[in-house]
N, C-alpha and C positions, 0 to 999 in steps of 0.2 A: 936286379934291376942292372941295367947297362951303363958303362963309362959315362958314354955322351944323351943319356937321362936325366931331364934335372928332376932332382927330388923336391916334393912338394911336403910339407907339416899336412897333417892331415884335418880337417873343418872341424871342429871344437863341435860336441854334442850341445844339443837346442832342449831346455825343459821350457815350454812354457806353461807359466803360472797364471791363474784366474782367481779371482776374489774368493772363489767357493773353494780352493784347493785347501788341502790339510797341510799346515808346515811344517809338521813331522816325515808327514808321505815325501814330500820335494825333498826334505833335507835328509829322506834316508836314499832318495834317486841322488843327489848332489854328490855325496858322501859317496857310492857306490861308484859314479863314474870318474869321479878324482880318482879314486886310488885305481881304476881301470886305467883310465886315458890319462892320467895328470891335470887335465884340467877340464873345466864343462862352463858354457852359459845360459845363464836365467834371463826369459823374458819376460816382461810384465807392462799390460797397458791396461791405463787405469790405479788410482789412489789404492781399490781397495785391492787389487793384484800386488802392487808395487809393493804392502804392505805383507802382504805373505810370501813374497820371493826373497823380502828384506828376513822375515823373523826365519824363512827356512835355512836361508844362508848362516846365520848366526847358530842355528842347531845346527846346522853340518858341520861348522867350523869345529865344534864343540867333543862333536863328534870324530871328529879325523883326526886333533890333538891327542884323543886316548890312541891312537895309533902312529903318532910323533910326526904327523903331518900339519902342518903350519899355512894355514890358507890365509889369501886377502882376496879383499874386493872388489871389485873395479867398476864401478859406476859410467854408462855412457848411454845415449839416445841413440836412437834406431829408427829408420822410417821403415813400414812395412806395408803392403798390400794385401786387405782386408774389403772382400766382395768387393773390387773394384776400388775400393777408396782408400788413399793413403789415411796412414794412422803413425802417430809417434808412438814407440816401446821405448820401455825403462828395459836397458839391459845390461846382466850384471858377471862382469868373465870373474869366477871363483878359480885361485892357481896358487901354486905354493911358492911359498915368499923363497 
């Protein structure tokens, strides 16, 4: 990178979770991305998907604690466009404390 070029932080990976997602599989993906990239965002739309995402975050936290990585989960809302319709998703940012 040249001195006059701005530096941008890479966009975090986004894992999209559905109500049918296996929480342990999502947890493994969360832990792997946090180990590689330092943080990850998890996105869910609907009560069942949010439930699976939150369970996955809790399981991933346990996996990462075994590696000495203490993470926190920061929830927020995000507007997304799906098939031309705007929907509200719950987004969990998972990052080291």
